All heavy atoms as a GROMACS GRO file, in nm:
protein
  594
    1MET      N    1  -0.849  -1.431  -0.375
    1MET     CA    2  -0.725  -1.499  -0.352
    1MET      C    3  -0.716  -1.624  -0.438
    1MET      O    4  -0.610  -1.654  -0.490
    1MET     CB    5  -0.712  -1.534  -0.204
    1MET     CG    6  -0.707  -1.414  -0.114
    1MET     SD    7  -0.552  -1.384  -0.029
    1MET     CE    8  -0.489  -1.542   0.007
    2GLU      N    9  -0.826  -1.694  -0.449
    2GLU     CA   10  -0.828  -1.815  -0.532
    2GLU      C   11  -0.790  -1.782  -0.676
    2GLU      O   12  -0.712  -1.854  -0.737
    2GLU     CB   13  -0.966  -1.881  -0.529
    2GLU     CG   14  -1.001  -1.947  -0.397
    2GLU     CD   15  -0.927  -2.078  -0.375
    2GLU    OE1   16  -0.884  -2.141  -0.473
    2GLU    OE2   17  -0.913  -2.116  -0.258
    3TYR      N   18  -0.846  -1.674  -0.728
    3TYR     CA   19  -0.819  -1.635  -0.867
    3TYR      C   20  -0.671  -1.606  -0.888
    3TYR      O   21  -0.610  -1.655  -0.983
    3TYR     CB   22  -0.905  -1.514  -0.905
    3TYR     CG   23  -0.878  -1.465  -1.044
    3TYR    CD1   24  -0.928  -1.534  -1.154
    3TYR    CD2   25  -0.802  -1.351  -1.066
    3TYR    CE1   26  -0.903  -1.491  -1.284
    3TYR    CE2   27  -0.776  -1.307  -1.195
    3TYR     CZ   28  -0.827  -1.377  -1.303
    3TYR     OH   29  -0.801  -1.334  -1.430
    4VAL      N   30  -0.613  -1.525  -0.800
    4VAL     CA   31  -0.471  -1.490  -0.813
    4VAL      C   32  -0.385  -1.615  -0.796
    4VAL      O   33  -0.289  -1.636  -0.870
    4VAL     CB   34  -0.431  -1.380  -0.712
    4VAL    CG1   35  -0.281  -1.357  -0.714
    4VAL    CG2   36  -0.506  -1.251  -0.742
    5ALA      N   37  -0.420  -1.699  -0.700
    5ALA     CA   38  -0.344  -1.822  -0.678
    5ALA      C   39  -0.345  -1.910  -0.803
    5ALA      O   40  -0.243  -1.967  -0.841
    5ALA     CB   41  -0.401  -1.899  -0.559
    6GLN      N   42  -0.458  -1.917  -0.869
    6GLN     CA   43  -0.466  -1.994  -0.994
    6GLN      C   44  -0.376  -1.932  -1.102
    6GLN      O   45  -0.310  -2.003  -1.176
    6GLN     CB   46  -0.609  -2.000  -1.045
    6GLN     CG   47  -0.699  -2.088  -0.962
    6GLN     CD   48  -0.844  -2.077  -1.006
    6GLN    OE1   49  -0.879  -2.003  -1.097
    6GLN    NE2   50  -0.931  -2.154  -0.941
    7GLN      N   51  -0.373  -1.799  -1.108
    7GLN     CA   52  -0.293  -1.731  -1.210
    7GLN      C   53  -0.144  -1.758  -1.192
    7GLN      O   54  -0.070  -1.771  -1.289
    7GLN     CB   55  -0.318  -1.580  -1.206
    7GLN     CG   56  -0.460  -1.541  -1.238
    7GLN     CD   57  -0.501  -1.583  -1.378
    7GLN    OE1   58  -0.432  -1.554  -1.474
    7GLN    NE2   59  -0.612  -1.654  -1.389
    8VAL      N   60  -0.098  -1.762  -1.067
    8VAL     CA   61   0.045  -1.782  -1.041
    8VAL      C   62   0.078  -1.927  -1.007
    8VAL      O   63   0.192  -1.960  -0.974
    8VAL     CB   64   0.097  -1.686  -0.932
    8VAL    CG1   65   0.089  -1.542  -0.978
    8VAL    CG2   66   0.022  -1.706  -0.802
    9LYS      N   67  -0.024  -2.013  -1.014
    9LYS     CA   68  -0.008  -2.157  -0.997
    9LYS      C   69   0.053  -2.196  -0.862
    9LYS      O   70   0.152  -2.269  -0.854
    9LYS     CB   71   0.073  -2.215  -1.112
    9LYS     CG   72   0.004  -2.198  -1.247
    9LYS     CD   73   0.091  -2.249  -1.360
    9LYS     CE   74   0.027  -2.242  -1.495
    9LYS     NZ   75  -0.052  -2.133  -1.532
   10ILE      N   76  -0.007  -2.139  -0.756
   10ILE     CA   77   0.031  -2.179  -0.620
   10ILE      C   78  -0.097  -2.204  -0.541
   10ILE      O   79  -0.204  -2.154  -0.577
   10ILE     CB   80   0.115  -2.070  -0.548
   10ILE    CG1   81   0.037  -1.939  -0.534
   10ILE    CG2   82   0.248  -2.048  -0.618
   10ILE    CD1   83   0.100  -1.841  -0.441
   11PRO      N   84  -0.089  -2.280  -0.433
   11PRO     CA   85  -0.209  -2.301  -0.351
   11PRO      C   86  -0.255  -2.169  -0.289
   11PRO      O   87  -0.173  -2.085  -0.249
   11PRO     CB   88  -0.162  -2.398  -0.242
   11PRO     CG   89  -0.034  -2.456  -0.291
   11PRO     CD   90   0.025  -2.356  -0.386
   12ALA      N   91  -0.385  -2.150  -0.279
   12ALA     CA   92  -0.439  -2.023  -0.226
   12ALA      C   93  -0.395  -1.997  -0.082
   12ALA      O   94  -0.380  -1.883  -0.041
   12ALA     CB   95  -0.592  -2.024  -0.235
   13GLY      N   96  -0.371  -2.100  -0.005
   13GLY     CA   97  -0.330  -2.082   0.135
   13GLY      C   98  -0.182  -2.055   0.153
   13GLY      O   99  -0.137  -2.031   0.266
   14ALA      N  100  -0.105  -2.053   0.044
   14ALA     CA  101   0.040  -2.035   0.056
   14ALA      C  102   0.077  -1.899   0.114
   14ALA      O  103   0.182  -1.884   0.176
   14ALA     CB  104   0.107  -2.054  -0.080
   15TRP      N  105  -0.008  -1.799   0.096
   15TRP     CA  106   0.024  -1.665   0.149
   15TRP      C  107   0.041  -1.667   0.300
   15TRP      O  108   0.117  -1.588   0.356
   15TRP     CB  109  -0.083  -1.563   0.109
   15TRP     CG  110  -0.214  -1.586   0.179
   15TRP    CD1  111  -0.315  -1.667   0.138
   15TRP    CD2  112  -0.255  -1.529   0.302
   15TRP    NE1  113  -0.418  -1.664   0.229
   15TRP    CE2  114  -0.384  -1.580   0.332
   15TRP    CE3  115  -0.197  -1.440   0.391
   15TRP    CZ2  116  -0.453  -1.545   0.446
   15TRP    CZ3  117  -0.268  -1.405   0.505
   15TRP    CH2  118  -0.394  -1.458   0.532
   16ALA      N  119  -0.027  -1.759   0.369
   16ALA     CA  120  -0.018  -1.765   0.515
   16ALA      C  121   0.121  -1.809   0.561
   16ALA      O  122   0.164  -1.775   0.672
   16ALA     CB  123  -0.125  -1.859   0.569
   17ASP      N  124   0.192  -1.885   0.478
   17ASP     CA  125   0.326  -1.933   0.514
   17ASP      C  126   0.437  -1.837   0.472
   17ASP      O  127   0.552  -1.860   0.505
   17ASP     CB  128   0.351  -2.070   0.448
   17ASP     CG  129   0.256  -2.176   0.498
   17ASP    OD1  130   0.216  -2.169   0.616
   17ASP    OD2  131   0.219  -2.264   0.418
   18TYR      N  132   0.403  -1.733   0.401
   18TYR     CA  133   0.503  -1.638   0.351
   18TYR      C  134   0.553  -1.550   0.464
   18TYR      O  135   0.476  -1.503   0.547
   18TYR     CB  136   0.441  -1.554   0.239
   18TYR     CG  137   0.539  -1.466   0.166
   18TYR    CD1  138   0.625  -1.517   0.072
   18TYR    CD2  139   0.544  -1.330   0.193
   18TYR    CE1  140   0.713  -1.436   0.004
   18TYR    CE2  141   0.632  -1.247   0.126
   18TYR     CZ  142   0.716  -1.301   0.032
   18TYR     OH  143   0.804  -1.219  -0.035
   19ASP      N  144   0.683  -1.524   0.467
   19ASP     CA  145   0.743  -1.438   0.570
   19ASP      C  146   0.726  -1.292   0.527
   19ASP      O  147   0.805  -1.239   0.448
   19ASP     CB  148   0.891  -1.472   0.587
   19ASP     CG  149   0.959  -1.386   0.691
   19ASP    OD1  150   0.889  -1.312   0.765
   19ASP    OD2  151   1.083  -1.389   0.700
   20TRP      N  152   0.623  -1.226   0.579
   20TRP     CA  153   0.589  -1.090   0.539
   20TRP      C  154   0.676  -0.984   0.606
   20TRP      O  155   0.661  -0.865   0.579
   20TRP     CB  156   0.442  -1.062   0.569
   20TRP     CG  157   0.351  -1.144   0.484
   20TRP    CD1  158   0.290  -1.260   0.518
   20TRP    CD2  159   0.314  -1.118   0.349
   20TRP    NE1  160   0.217  -1.309   0.413
   20TRP    CE2  161   0.229  -1.222   0.307
   20TRP    CE3  162   0.343  -1.017   0.259
   20TRP    CZ2  163   0.175  -1.229   0.180
   20TRP    CZ3  164   0.288  -1.022   0.132
   20TRP    CH2  165   0.206  -1.127   0.094
   21ARG      N  166   0.769  -1.023   0.692
   21ARG     CA  167   0.852  -0.927   0.764
   21ARG      C  168   1.002  -0.944   0.738
   21ARG      O  169   1.080  -0.862   0.781
   21ARG     CB  170   0.826  -0.936   0.914
   21ARG     CG  171   0.684  -0.900   0.950
   21ARG     CD  172   0.666  -0.910   1.101
   21ARG     NE  173   0.528  -0.891   1.137
   21ARG     CZ  174   0.475  -0.777   1.174
   21ARG    NH1  175   0.549  -0.670   1.180
   21ARG    NH2  176   0.348  -0.769   1.205
   22GLY      N  177   1.040  -1.048   0.672
   22GLY     CA  178   1.182  -1.079   0.656
   22GLY      C  179   1.245  -1.018   0.532
   22GLY      O  180   1.188  -0.935   0.462
   23ASP      N  181   1.367  -1.063   0.506
   23ASP     CA  182   1.443  -1.012   0.391
   23ASP      C  183   1.383  -1.054   0.259
   23ASP      O  184   1.395  -0.983   0.159
   23ASP     CB  185   1.589  -1.060   0.400
   23ASP     CG  186   1.665  -0.994   0.513
   23ASP    OD1  187   1.625  -0.884   0.556
   23ASP    OD2  188   1.764  -1.053   0.560
   24ARG      N  189   1.319  -1.171   0.255
   24ARG     CA  190   1.262  -1.219   0.130
   24ARG      C  191   1.156  -1.124   0.076
   24ARG      O  192   1.156  -1.090  -0.043
   24ARG     CB  193   1.201  -1.358   0.148
   24ARG     CG  194   1.142  -1.412   0.019
   24ARG     CD  195   1.078  -1.545   0.037
   24ARG     NE  196   1.177  -1.642   0.081
   24ARG     CZ  197   1.148  -1.763   0.122
   24ARG    NH1  198   1.023  -1.803   0.127
   24ARG    NH2  199   1.242  -1.846   0.160
   25VAL      N  200   1.067  -1.077   0.162
   25VAL     CA  201   0.962  -0.986   0.116
   25VAL      C  202   1.022  -0.853   0.070
   25VAL      O  203   0.976  -0.794  -0.027
   25VAL     CB  204   0.852  -0.965   0.222
   25VAL    CG1  205   0.898  -0.880   0.337
   25VAL    CG2  206   0.727  -0.904   0.160
   26LYS      N  207   1.127  -0.808   0.136
   26LYS     CA  208   1.193  -0.685   0.093
   26LYS      C  209   1.254  -0.703  -0.046
   26LYS      O  210   1.244  -0.615  -0.131
   26LYS     CB  211   1.301  -0.645   0.194
   26LYS     CG  212   1.244  -0.600   0.327
   26LYS     CD  213   1.355  -0.572   0.426
   26LYS     CE  214   1.294  -0.541   0.563
   26LYS     NZ  215   1.399  -0.526   0.664
   27ARG      N  216   1.317  -0.818  -0.067
   27ARG     CA  217   1.375  -0.846  -0.198
   27ARG      C  218   1.267  -0.856  -0.306
   27ARG      O  219   1.280  -0.801  -0.414
   27ARG     CB  220   1.458  -0.974  -0.194
   27ARG     CG  221   1.535  -0.998  -0.324
   27ARG     CD  222   1.615  -1.127  -0.322
   27ARG     NE  223   1.524  -1.239  -0.346
   27ARG     CZ  224   1.502  -1.339  -0.262
   27ARG    NH1  225   1.563  -1.343  -0.146
   27ARG    NH2  226   1.419  -1.436  -0.293
   28HIS      N  227   1.158  -0.923  -0.272
   28HIS     CA  228   1.049  -0.938  -0.368
   28HIS      C  229   0.987  -0.803  -0.403
   28HIS      O  230   0.957  -0.776  -0.519
   28HIS     CB  231   0.943  -1.034  -0.315
   28HIS     CG  232   0.988  -1.176  -0.316
   28HIS    ND1  233   0.927  -1.273  -0.239
   28HIS    CD2  234   1.088  -1.238  -0.381
   28HIS    CE1  235   0.988  -1.389  -0.260
   28HIS    NE2  236   1.086  -1.370  -0.345
   29ARG      N  237   0.966  -0.718  -0.302
   29ARG     CA  238   0.912  -0.584  -0.330
   29ARG      C  239   1.005  -0.507  -0.423
   29ARG      O  240   0.961  -0.440  -0.516
   29ARG     CB  241   0.889  -0.507  -0.201
   29ARG     CG  242   0.765  -0.549  -0.127
   29ARG     CD  243   0.728  -0.449  -0.018
   29ARG     NE  244   0.835  -0.425   0.075
   29ARG     CZ  245   0.836  -0.466   0.202
   29ARG    NH1  246   0.735  -0.535   0.250
   29ARG    NH2  247   0.937  -0.437   0.280
   30LYS      N  248   1.137  -0.516  -0.396
   30LYS     CA  249   1.235  -0.446  -0.480
   30LYS      C  250   1.229  -0.499  -0.623
   30LYS      O  251   1.229  -0.420  -0.720
   30LYS     CB  252   1.375  -0.466  -0.423
   30LYS     CG  253   1.482  -0.394  -0.500
   30LYS     CD  254   1.619  -0.413  -0.436
   30LYS     CE  255   1.720  -0.331  -0.511
   30LYS     NZ  256   1.830  -0.408  -0.562
   31GLU      N  257   1.221  -0.630  -0.640
   31GLU     CA  258   1.215  -0.689  -0.774
   31GLU      C  259   1.088  -0.645  -0.847
   31GLU      O  260   1.092  -0.616  -0.967
   31GLU     CB  261   1.220  -0.841  -0.764
   31GLU     CG  262   1.356  -0.893  -0.720
   31GLU     CD  263   1.354  -1.042  -0.689
   31GLU    OE1  264   1.247  -1.106  -0.692
   31GLU    OE2  265   1.463  -1.095  -0.660
   32ILE      N  266   0.977  -0.640  -0.777
   32ILE     CA  267   0.850  -0.598  -0.838
   32ILE      C  268   0.857  -0.452  -0.879
   32ILE      O  269   0.818  -0.415  -0.990
   32ILE     CB  270   0.732  -0.625  -0.742
   32ILE    CG1  271   0.712  -0.776  -0.726
   32ILE    CG2  272   0.605  -0.556  -0.791
   32ILE    CD1  273   0.621  -0.814  -0.612
   33ARG      N  274   0.910  -0.366  -0.790
   33ARG     CA  275   0.924  -0.223  -0.824
   33ARG      C  276   1.012  -0.205  -0.948
   33ARG      O  277   0.979  -0.128  -1.038
   33ARG     CB  278   0.981  -0.145  -0.706
   33ARG     CG  279   0.882  -0.120  -0.595
   33ARG     CD  280   0.932  -0.016  -0.496
   33ARG     NE  281   1.060  -0.048  -0.439
   33ARG     CZ  282   1.079  -0.111  -0.324
   33ARG    NH1  283   0.974  -0.153  -0.254
   33ARG    NH2  284   1.198  -0.134  -0.277
   34GLU      N  285   1.124  -0.277  -0.953
   34GLU     CA  286   1.214  -0.265  -1.068
   34GLU      C  287   1.148  -0.316  -1.196
   34GLU      O  288   1.161  -0.254  -1.301
   34GLU     CB  289   1.344  -0.341  -1.041
   34GLU     CG  290   1.432  -0.273  -0.938
   34GLU     CD  291   1.553  -0.357  -0.898
   34GLU    OE1  292   1.565  -0.473  -0.943
   34GLU    OE2  293   1.635  -0.306  -0.821
   35ALA      N  294   1.075  -0.427  -1.186
   35ALA     CA  295   1.012  -0.486  -1.304
   35ALA      C  296   0.905  -0.394  -1.363
   35ALA      O  297   0.887  -0.389  -1.484
   35ALA     CB  298   0.952  -0.622  -1.270
   36TYR      N  299   0.834  -0.321  -1.277
   36TYR     CA  300   0.722  -0.239  -1.323
   36TYR      C  301   0.750  -0.089  -1.319
   36TYR      O  302   0.662  -0.008  -1.346
   36TYR     CB  303   0.596  -0.271  -1.242
   36TYR     CG  304   0.547  -0.410  -1.272
   36TYR    CD1  305   0.576  -0.515  -1.185
   36TYR    CD2  306   0.476  -0.438  -1.388
   36TYR    CE1  307   0.533  -0.645  -1.213
   36TYR    CE2  308   0.434  -0.566  -1.417
   36TYR     CZ  309   0.462  -0.668  -1.330
   36TYR     OH  310   0.422  -0.796  -1.358
   37GLY      N  311   0.874  -0.052  -1.284
   37GLY     CA  312   0.912   0.089  -1.288
   37GLY      C  313   0.855   0.174  -1.175
   37GLY      O  314   0.839   0.294  -1.191
   38PHE      N  315   0.826   0.111  -1.062
   38PHE     CA  316   0.778   0.186  -0.946
   38PHE      C  317   0.894   0.221  -0.855
   38PHE      O  318   1.004   0.171  -0.870
   38PHE     CB  319   0.676   0.104  -0.866
   38PHE     CG  320   0.547   0.080  -0.939
   38PHE    CD1  321   0.511  -0.049  -0.975
   38PHE    CD2  322   0.464   0.183  -0.972
   38PHE    CE1  323   0.392  -0.073  -1.042
   38PHE    CE2  324   0.344   0.161  -1.038
   38PHE     CZ  325   0.309   0.032  -1.073
   39ARG      N  326   0.869   0.305  -0.758
   39ARG     CA  327   0.967   0.336  -0.654
   39ARG      C  328   0.900   0.318  -0.519
   39ARG      O  329   0.778   0.315  -0.508
   39ARG     CB  330   1.020   0.478  -0.671
   39ARG     CG  331   0.913   0.584  -0.659
   39ARG     CD  332   0.973   0.724  -0.667
   39ARG     NE  333   0.871   0.825  -0.676
   39ARG     CZ  334   0.789   0.861  -0.577
   39ARG    NH1  335   0.795   0.804  -0.461
   39ARG    NH2  336   0.699   0.955  -0.596
   40ALA      N  337   0.981   0.310  -0.416
   40ALA     CA  338   0.927   0.297  -0.280
   40ALA      C  339   0.851   0.425  -0.244
   40ALA      O  340   0.888   0.534  -0.289
   40ALA     CB  341   1.039   0.272  -0.181
   41ASN      N  342   0.746   0.412  -0.164
   41ASN     CA  343   0.669   0.528  -0.120
   41ASN      C  344   0.752   0.616  -0.029
   41ASN      O  345   0.836   0.568   0.047
   41ASN     CB  346   0.543   0.485  -0.044
   41ASN     CG  347   0.440   0.430  -0.136
   41ASN    OD1  348   0.432   0.466  -0.252
   41ASN    ND2  349   0.357   0.340  -0.084
   42THR      N  350   0.724   0.745  -0.035
   42THR     CA  351   0.789   0.841   0.053
   42THR      C  352   0.683   0.903   0.144
   42THR      O  353   0.563   0.883   0.123
   42THR     CB  354   0.857   0.954  -0.028
   42THR    OG1  355   0.755   1.027  -0.097
   42THR    CG2  356   0.958   0.898  -0.127
   43GLU      N  357   0.727   0.982   0.239
   43GLU     CA  358   0.631   1.053   0.325
   43GLU      C  359   0.544   1.146   0.243
   43GLU      O  360   0.426   1.161   0.268
   43GLU     CB  361   0.704   1.132   0.433
   43GLU     CG  362   0.711   1.060   0.565
   43GLU     CD  363   0.764   1.147   0.674
   43GLU    OE1  364   0.706   1.256   0.700
   43GLU    OE2  365   0.863   1.106   0.736
   44GLU      N  366   0.605   1.211   0.144
   44GLU     CA  367   0.528   1.301   0.057
   44GLU      C  368   0.417   1.225  -0.015
   44GLU      O  369   0.306   1.276  -0.032
   44GLU     CB  370   0.619   1.369  -0.046
   44GLU     CG  371   0.544   1.466  -0.135
   44GLU     CD  372   0.632   1.528  -0.244
   44GLU    OE1  373   0.755   1.512  -0.239
   44GLU    OE2  374   0.575   1.591  -0.334
   45ASP      N  375   0.446   1.102  -0.058
   45ASP     CA  376   0.345   1.021  -0.124
   45ASP      C  377   0.225   0.998  -0.032
   45ASP      O  378   0.112   0.991  -0.077
   45ASP     CB  379   0.402   0.885  -0.166
   45ASP     CG  380   0.507   0.897  -0.274
   45ASP    OD1  381   0.498   0.990  -0.357
   45ASP    OD2  382   0.600   0.813  -0.276
   46GLN      N  383   0.250   0.984   0.095
   46GLN     CA  384   0.143   0.962   0.191
   46GLN      C  385   0.068   1.090   0.223
   46GLN      O  386  -0.052   1.087   0.249
   46GLN     CB  387   0.199   0.901   0.319
   46GLN     CG  388   0.261   0.764   0.297
   46GLN     CD  389   0.333   0.712   0.418
   46GLN    OE1  390   0.307   0.755   0.530
   46GLN    NE2  391   0.422   0.618   0.398
   47GLU      N  392   0.138   1.202   0.220
   47GLU     CA  393   0.075   1.330   0.253
   47GLU      C  394  -0.017   1.379   0.142
   47GLU      O  395  -0.121   1.437   0.169
   47GLU     CB  396   0.183   1.434   0.282
   47GLU     CG  397   0.256   1.411   0.412
   47GLU     CD  398   0.373   1.506   0.430
   47GLU    OE1  399   0.392   1.597   0.347
   47GLU    OE2  400   0.446   1.489   0.529
   48ARG      N  401   0.022   1.356   0.017
   48ARG     CA  402  -0.056   1.410  -0.095
   48ARG      C  403  -0.200   1.360  -0.097
   48ARG      O  404  -0.293   1.440  -0.110
   48ARG     CB  405   0.016   1.382  -0.226
   48ARG     CG  406   0.138   1.472  -0.240
   48ARG     CD  407   0.223   1.446  -0.361
   48ARG     NE  408   0.150   1.404  -0.479
   48ARG     CZ  409   0.206   1.344  -0.582
   48ARG    NH1  410   0.335   1.318  -0.581
   48ARG    NH2  411   0.135   1.310  -0.687
   49PRO      N  412  -0.228   1.229  -0.083
   49PRO     CA  413  -0.368   1.187  -0.082
   49PRO      C  414  -0.443   1.239   0.041
   49PRO      O  415  -0.562   1.272   0.032
   49PRO     CB  416  -0.364   1.034  -0.082
   49PRO     CG  417  -0.223   0.995  -0.098
   49PRO     CD  418  -0.137   1.116  -0.087
   50ALA      N  419  -0.374   1.248   0.154
   50ALA     CA  420  -0.439   1.300   0.274
   50ALA      C  421  -0.479   1.446   0.254
   50ALA      O  422  -0.588   1.488   0.292
   50ALA     CB  423  -0.347   1.286   0.395
   51GLU      N  424  -0.391   1.524   0.191
   51GLU     CA  425  -0.422   1.664   0.163
   51GLU      C  426  -0.538   1.674   0.064
   51GLU      O  427  -0.626   1.759   0.079
   51GLU     CB  428  -0.299   1.736   0.111
   51GLU     CG  429  -0.193   1.757   0.217
   51GLU     CD  430  -0.061   1.807   0.161
   51GLU    OE1  431  -0.049   1.823   0.037
   51GLU    OE2  432   0.030   1.829   0.242
   52TRP      N  433  -0.538   1.589  -0.038
   52TRP     CA  434  -0.647   1.589  -0.135
   52TRP      C  435  -0.779   1.555  -0.067
   52TRP      O  436  -0.881   1.621  -0.090
   52TRP     CB  437  -0.618   1.490  -0.248
   52TRP     CG  438  -0.727   1.487  -0.349
   52TRP    CD1  439  -0.744   1.570  -0.455
   52TRP    CD2  440  -0.837   1.395  -0.353
   52TRP    NE1  441  -0.857   1.537  -0.525
   52TRP    CE2  442  -0.917   1.429  -0.464
   52TRP    CE3  443  -0.877   1.289  -0.273
   52TRP    CZ2  444  -1.033   1.359  -0.496
   52TRP    CZ3  445  -0.992   1.219  -0.306
   52TRP    CH2  446  -1.069   1.255  -0.416
   53LEU      N  447  -0.778   1.452   0.017
   53LEU     CA  448  -0.900   1.414   0.088
   53LEU      C  449  -0.950   1.528   0.175
   53LEU      O  450  -1.070   1.556   0.179
   53LEU     CB  451  -0.876   1.290   0.175
   53LEU     CG  452  -0.871   1.158   0.100
   53LEU    CD1  453  -0.820   1.048   0.194
   53LEU    CD2  454  -1.007   1.122   0.045
   54ALA      N  455  -0.857   1.592   0.244
   54ALA     CA  456  -0.896   1.703   0.331
   54ALA      C  457  -0.958   1.817   0.251
   54ALA      O  458  -1.058   1.877   0.292
   54ALA     CB  459  -0.774   1.754   0.410
   55ALA      N  460  -0.902   1.846   0.135
   55ALA     CA  461  -0.951   1.959   0.053
   55ALA      C  462  -1.076   1.924  -0.026
   55ALA      O  463  -1.168   2.005  -0.036
   55ALA     CB  464  -0.841   2.004  -0.042
   56GLU      N  465  -1.082   1.805  -0.082
   56GLU     CA  466  -1.189   1.770  -0.174
   56GLU      C  467  -1.305   1.693  -0.112
   56GLU      O  468  -1.420   1.715  -0.149
   56GLU     CB  469  -1.133   1.688  -0.291
   56GLU     CG  470  -1.029   1.761  -0.373
   56GLU     CD  471  -1.086   1.882  -0.446
   56GLU    OE1  472  -1.203   1.877  -0.489
   56GLU    OE2  473  -1.012   1.981  -0.460
   57LEU      N  474  -1.274   1.605  -0.021
   57LEU     CA  475  -1.379   1.520   0.034
   57LEU      C  476  -1.427   1.562   0.172
   57LEU      O  477  -1.533   1.522   0.215
   57LEU     CB  478  -1.332   1.374   0.038
   57LEU     CG  479  -1.301   1.314  -0.098
   57LEU    CD1  480  -1.257   1.170  -0.081
   57LEU    CD2  481  -1.421   1.321  -0.190
   58CYS      N  482  -1.348   1.641   0.238
   58CYS     CA  483  -1.386   1.683   0.373
   58CYS      C  484  -1.381   1.835   0.386
   58CYS      O  485  -1.319   1.889   0.478
   58CYS     CB  486  -1.290   1.620   0.475
   58CYS     SG  487  -1.280   1.443   0.465
   59PRO      N  488  -1.447   1.907   0.296
   59PRO     CA  489  -1.434   2.053   0.302
   59PRO      C  490  -1.494   2.115   0.427
   59PRO      O  491  -1.462   2.229   0.460
   59PRO     CB  492  -1.509   2.100   0.176
   59PRO     CG  493  -1.603   1.989   0.144
   59PRO     CD  494  -1.535   1.863   0.190
   60VAL      N  495  -1.578   2.043   0.497
   60VAL     CA  496  -1.637   2.100   0.617
   60VAL      C  497  -1.549   2.080   0.740
   60VAL      O  498  -1.574   2.138   0.844
   60VAL     CB  499  -1.777   2.041   0.644
   60VAL    CG1  500  -1.873   2.080   0.534
   60VAL    CG2  501  -1.770   1.891   0.661
   61ALA      N  502  -1.445   1.998   0.727
   61ALA     CA  503  -1.354   1.975   0.840
   61ALA      C  504  -1.273   2.101   0.865
   61ALA      O  505  -1.226   2.165   0.772
   61ALA     CB  506  -1.262   1.857   0.812
   62LEU      N  507  -1.256   2.137   0.990
   62LEU     CA  508  -1.182   2.258   1.024
   62LEU      C  509  -1.032   2.233   1.030
   62LEU      O  510  -0.954   2.327   1.025
   62LEU     CB  511  -1.230   2.311   1.159
   62LEU     CG  512  -1.378   2.350   1.162
   62LEU    CD1  513  -1.417   2.393   1.303
   62LEU    CD2  514  -1.405   2.462   1.063
   63SER      N  515  -0.992   2.108   1.040
   63SER     CA  516  -0.851   2.076   1.056
   63SER      C  517  -0.809   1.970   0.955
   63SER      O  518  -0.878   1.871   0.935
   63SER     CB  519  -0.826   2.025   1.198
   63SER     OG  520  -0.699   1.965   1.207
   64ARG      N  521  -0.692   1.989   0.894
   64ARG     CA  522  -0.638   1.889   0.802
   64ARG      C  523  -0.602   1.762   0.877
   64ARG      O  524  -0.608   1.653   0.823
   64ARG     CB  525  -0.513   1.944   0.732
   64ARG     CG  526  -0.445   1.842   0.643
   64ARG     CD  527  -0.298   1.880   0.620
   64ARG     NE  528  -0.229   1.780   0.546
   64ARG     CZ  529  -0.172   1.672   0.600
   64ARG    NH1  530  -0.179   1.650   0.728
   64ARG    NH2  531  -0.108   1.585   0.523
   65ASP      N  532  -0.565   1.773   1.002
   65ASP     CA  533  -0.519   1.658   1.080
   65ASP      C  534  -0.629   1.554   1.100
   65ASP      O  535  -0.601   1.435   1.099
   65ASP     CB  536  -0.464   1.702   1.215
   65ASP     CG  537  -0.339   1.786   1.200
   65ASP    OD1  538  -0.268   1.769   1.098
   65ASP    OD2  539  -0.312   1.869   1.287
   66ARG      N  540  -0.751   1.597   1.119
   66ARG     CA  541  -0.858   1.501   1.145
   66ARG      C  542  -0.882   1.406   1.028
   66ARG      O  543  -0.874   1.286   1.046
   66ARG     CB  544  -0.986   1.573   1.185
   66ARG     CG  545  -1.085   1.478   1.250
   66ARG     CD  546  -1.197   1.554   1.315
   66ARG     NE  547  -1.303   1.565   1.215
   66ARG     CZ  548  -1.401   1.654   1.219
   66ARG    NH1  549  -1.406   1.741   1.316
   66ARG    NH2  550  -1.492   1.657   1.128
   67PRO      N  551  -0.903   1.456   0.904
   67PRO     CA  552  -0.920   1.361   0.794
   67PRO      C  553  -0.791   1.286   0.762
   67PRO      O  554  -0.794   1.169   0.727
   67PRO     CB  555  -0.964   1.447   0.676
   67PRO     CG  556  -0.952   1.588   0.719
   67PRO     CD  557  -0.933   1.592   0.866
   68ALA      N  558  -0.677   1.351   0.777
   68ALA     CA  559  -0.550   1.284   0.750
   68ALA      C  560  -0.528   1.170   0.847
   68ALA      O  561  -0.484   1.061   0.809
   68ALA     CB  562  -0.434   1.383   0.758
   69THR      N  563  -0.563   1.191   0.972
   69THR     CA  564  -0.550   1.084   1.071
   69THR      C  565  -0.643   0.969   1.039
   69THR      O  566  -0.607   0.852   1.049
   69THR     CB  567  -0.580   1.139   1.213
   69THR    OG1  568  -0.488   1.246   1.240
   69THR    CG2  569  -0.568   1.031   1.318
   70ALA      N  570  -0.762   0.999   0.995
   70ALA     CA  571  -0.858   0.894   0.959
   70ALA      C  572  -0.808   0.812   0.842
   70ALA      O  573  -0.827   0.691   0.838
   70ALA     CB  574  -0.993   0.957   0.926
   71VAL      N  575  -0.742   0.875   0.748
   71VAL     CA  576  -0.692   0.805   0.630
   71VAL      C  577  -0.570   0.722   0.663
   71VAL      O  578  -0.554   0.611   0.614
   71VAL     CB  579  -0.659   0.906   0.518
   71VAL    CG1  580  -0.588   0.838   0.403
   71VAL    CG2  581  -0.786   0.971   0.470
   72THR      N  582  -0.481   0.772   0.746
   72THR     CA  583  -0.354   0.704   0.773
   72THR      C  584  -0.364   0.605   0.888
   72THR      O  585  -0.269   0.534   0.913
   72THR     CB  586  -0.242   0.805   0.801
   72THR    OG1  587  -0.280   0.887   0.913
   72THR    CG2  588  -0.215   0.891   0.680
   73SER      N  589  -0.475   0.600   0.957
   73SER     CA  590  -0.485   0.506   1.070
   73SER      C  591  -0.515   0.368   1.021
   73SER      O  592  -0.574   0.342   0.925
   73SER     CB  593  -0.597   0.544   1.164
   73SER     OG  594  -0.590   0.678   1.200
   0.00000   0.00000   0.00000
C-alpha cells in the first residue's frame, strides 16, 4: 500500500476514508474500465475460472459445485 500510495502521491491511509459503496467508486471503476479497455464482469466471467479449476485443479472432485463454491466464497 505504501508503494502504490507513493506512486499516486496520496497518504497510504487515505484508502480507509474512501467511500467503497457509493456513487464515486462506481464512477471511478467506470473511468478505469474505459481508460484501459476493460468491461464489467459478468456471471459467465465468474463461471469460467470455476469450471477451469474444477476440471484442471480438482479432477478428483465428484461435483463441480464443491470447487466452484470454494472459489466463489
